[in-house]
C-alpha positions as a Python dict, from the first residue, in 0.01 Angstrom:
ca = {
    (1, 'M'): (0, 0, 0),
    (2, 'R'): (20, 104, 363),
    (3, 'A'): (144, -179, 581),
    (4, 'Y'): (321, -280, 901),
    (5, 'L'): (649, -458, 826),
    (6, 'I'): (849, -683, 1056),
    (7, 'D'): (1181, -772, 899),
    (8, 'E'): (1512, -942, 979),
    (9, 'V'): (1328, -1248, 1112),
    (10, 'S'): (1529, -1570, 1132),
    (11, 'T'): (1436, -1871, 920),
    (12, 'R'): (1344, -2068, 1234),
    (13, 'D'): (1118, -1788, 1357),
    (14, 'M'): (958, -1756, 1012),
    (15, 'Q'): (861, -2122, 1042),
    (16, 'K'): (697, -2046, 1380),
    (17, 'I'): (510, -1752, 1227),
    (18, 'T'): (386, -1965, 938),
    (19, 'E'): (257, -2229, 1180),
    (20, 'F'): (94, -1962, 1398),
    (21, 'L'): (-84, -1809, 1098),
    (22, 'G'): (-195, -2156, 989),
    (23, 'Q'): (-376, -2186, 1322),
    (24, 'H'): (-497, -1827, 1375),
    (25, 'A'): (-570, -1700, 1025),
    (26, 'M'): (-742, -1816, 708),
    (27, 'S'): (-532, -1955, 427),
    (28, 'S'): (-561, -1797, 85),
    (29, 'S'): (-509, -1952, -255),
    (30, 'L'): (-151, -1821, -237),
    (31, 'S'): (78, -2003, 5),
    (32, 'K'): (241, -1687, 145),
    (33, 'I'): (-81, -1489, 204),
    (34, 'F'): (-312, -1527, 501),
    (35, 'W'): (-635, -1347, 592),
    (36, 'V'): (-715, -1230, 946),
    (37, 'R'): (-1074, -1142, 1026),
    (38, 'I'): (-1155, -800, 1168),
    (39, 'P'): (-1399, -835, 1462),
    (40, 'D'): (-1749, -704, 1391),
    (41, 'D'): (-1725, -441, 1665),
    (42, 'L'): (-1430, -281, 1482),
    (43, 'L'): (-1593, -262, 1139),
    (44, 'S'): (-1665, 77, 988),
    (45, 'P'): (-2036, 164, 955),
    (46, 'A'): (-2031, 70, 584),
    (47, 'Q'): (-1854, -261, 650),
    (48, 'Y'): (-2091, -348, 932),
    (49, 'A'): (-2395, -269, 716),
    (50, 'H'): (-2271, -485, 429),
    (51, 'T'): (-2344, -824, 583),
    (52, 'E'): (-2329, -985, 238),
    (53, 'C'): (-1961, -881, 211),
    (54, 'K'): (-1849, -1039, 540),
    (55, 'P'): (-1599, -1146, 652),
    (56, 'H'): (-1385, -834, 636),
    (57, 'V'): (-1017, -915, 667),
    (58, 'F'): (-665, -781, 644),
    (59, 'A'): (-383, -959, 462),
    (60, 'V'): (-67, -1099, 617),
    (61, 'E'): (208, -1175, 367),
    (62, 'I'): (519, -1370, 460),
    (63, 'G'): (856, -1366, 290),
    (64, 'D'): (1185, -1540, 358),
    (65, 'H'): (1274, -1311, 650),
    (66, 'W'): (981, -1071, 688),
    (67, 'V'): (610, -1043, 765),
    (68, 'K'): (388, -767, 624),
    (69, 'L'): (45, -686, 767),
    (70, 'E'): (-158, -467, 532),
    (71, 'F'): (-357, -169, 657),
    (72, 'Y'): (-626, -234, 397),
    (73, 'V'): (-950, -401, 507),
    (74, 'R'): (-1119, -597, 232),
    (75, 'S'): (-1409, -830, 176),
    (76, 'L'): (-1341, -1188, 74),
    (77, 'K'): (-1671, -1196, -115),
    (78, 'S'): (-1676, -883, -328),
    (79, 'M'): (-1400, -672, -480),
    (80, 'R'): (-1639, -423, -640),
    (81, 'C'): (-1815, -299, -330),
    (82, 'T'): (-1765, 36, -156),
    (83, 'C'): (-1697, -114, 188),
    (84, 'P'): (-1328, -214, 148),
    (85, 'G'): (-1075, 56, 228),
    (86, 'Y'): (-782, 160, 439),
    (87, 'C'): (-833, 74, 802),
    (88, 'T'): (-979, 297, 1066),
    (89, 'E'): (-769, 390, 1368),
    (90, 'G'): (-930, 110, 1571),
    (91, 'Q'): (-866, -142, 1295),
    (92, 'R'): (-505, -23, 1262),
    (93, 'N'): (-455, -71, 1636),
    (94, 'Y'): (-604, -420, 1610),
    (95, 'I'): (-363, -512, 1328),
    (96, 'I'): (-59, -385, 1518),
    (97, 'H'): (-179, -556, 1836),
    (98, 'F'): (-218, -882, 1639),
    (99, 'A'): (143, -853, 1520),
    (100, 'H'): (282, -777, 1865),
    (101, 'N'): (83, -1055, 2031),
    (102, 'M'): (207, -1303, 1769),
    (103, 'I'): (570, -1201, 1828),
    (104, 'D'): (531, -1215, 2208),
    (105, 'H'): (342, -1545, 2201),
    (106, 'L'): (610, -1707, 1983),
    (107, 'G'): (903, -1558, 2176),
    (108, 'I'): (1050, -1402, 1862),
    (109, 'R'): (1333, -1150, 1893),
    (110, 'T'): (1322, -867, 1642),
}
């Protein structure tokens, strides 16, 4: 899986990240996985056309001292559709920008 990894994060900062994701992402059925919605204007043509598959999201996984943002855009409604796939350049930039904004907003040193 292609992903953006932020590691060597302190326990205190991991708590801040978890709280931030609780407010700015969707919870999943797994406590360490969050979903972040990709804005409609960044969807690929196939994703945009598949309104029944929306929302399209990327996963954020948290560990004890790391955060991983996946570069795979998926549907929360269908796993068997053709619209999920690795992110476009614009989607990748959005994911990285999300990570950097979160770190800056929380004042985390990495």
